[in-house]
N, C-alpha and C positions, 0 to 999 in steps of 0.2 A: 504494500500500500504506500502510495507516495506521501511525502511530507505534507503536501497541500491537503490531501484528504484527511490525514491524521490531524492536521491543524484545525480543520473544520469540525471534526468530531470533538476535539478538545475544547474549542470555542463554544460549541453547543452545550457542553457540560457546565459552562459558566452561566448559562441562561438563568435568570432569577437571582443571581448573586447581587446583594445590595451594593449601591454605589458608596464607595468610601475613598475620599481623596488620598492618594498615595498607597492605597491598598492593592494587594496583588494575590489574594487567596480565594480560590473557588469556594463558594458557599459562605464565606465570611465577609468579604467586601473587596471591591477593586474599583479603580477608575479605568479610563480607556487604556492608558499605558500599562496598568497593572493586569488588564486582561491579556494583552500581548505577552507580557512577562510570564504570566501564568501558563499560557499556551506553550511558550518556548520551553519552560521548565518541564511540562508534561511530555514534550517531544524529545528533549535532549538531556533532561536530568539536572541541568543547572542553567545559569544565565551567563551570557557572554560579558555583560557588564551590568553594574547596578547604578541606577541613575542618581542615587543620593537624594536628600530631601529637596523638594521643589514646591513652590507656592502655586496657587491657582492661576496666577498670571505669569508663570515662569517663562513662557515663550516670548513674552513681551519685554521682559526686563533684562535678560541675559545676553542679548545680541546673538547673531548667527541664526542658525536653523537646527538646533540640537536634535530634534526628533528625526528630521530628514537625514541628517548626518549619521546618526546612529543606525537608522534603517539601511543606509548605503553600506555601512561597515559589516552588517551581519546578515542581510537578506539579499536575494537575487532580484535585480530590477526587472520589472515587467513593463512592456510598452503601454503607453497611455491608452486606456480603453481595452487593454488586453487581460485585465484581471479576471480570475475565475474563482468559484467558491473555494474558500480556504486561503485566499491571498490576503495580505495586509494592504490596507489603503490608508493614506494620510490625507488630511484635509487642512486647507487654509481658509480662514474666514474672509481675508482680503486678498486682492490680486498680488499685492506685495506684502511681505511679512512672512513669518515662520509658520510651518505646519503646527497646528495646535490640537488636533484631535486625530484619533486613529480607530480603526475597527477591522473586522475580518469579514470578507464577503461571504454571504450565506447562499444557499441554493435559492434560485428565483421562486417567487410565489406567483399567485394568479395575477398580481398587479405588476410583476416584473422583478428586477433585482432587489436583493435584501442585504442588510448589513447587520452584523452582530457587533454591538458596541456597548460600553458602559455609559448609561445615560444619567447625567447629573440629577440629583434629587429623586432618583428612581432605582433602577437596577440594570443589570446586563439584559439587553433585549435584542430581538431580531426585528428590525423595522424596515419599512420600504426605503430603498435608496431612491428617493424622489429626485426629480430634475434639479431641485435646489441643492440637495446634498451632492449629487453627481457632478454638478458644475463647480463644486469646491474641491474636488479631488486634486491633490498636489502631486501624488505619485502612488504607484502600486508596486508591491514587492511580493516575492514568493519565499516561503520558508525553504531553506536548503534541505536536500535529502540527507546530507551528512554535515556535521560540524567538526 
């Protein structure tokens, strides 16, 4: 089974996990980055790097594009629009500025593509990847088959 398919199964296991800023534990609490960290741990047993503490506005205050840079270090780049279920996607809220949100593509539903992500003030959900969300995708990446 490919890493992409295993990542999708691991991400689905996080559904319903409460939102917790800086959390990264299935069933206990996670944020969007914590979801990806948890899936990575389930696939490979450890994490390639630990982000350290970060504030809710971390991407705005530190300079650079830390989420995108970390994804490029550890994932395989997928062409724009080429993401498949189980792939990681990063989102920007503005045309310029850092990526601030991430999630894992889910199998499409009746209304089209879906995204598994940690939703603030809620939980990890699989929600429609609406045109508004899709238009904010900054990059897509695939989990590597081996690390």
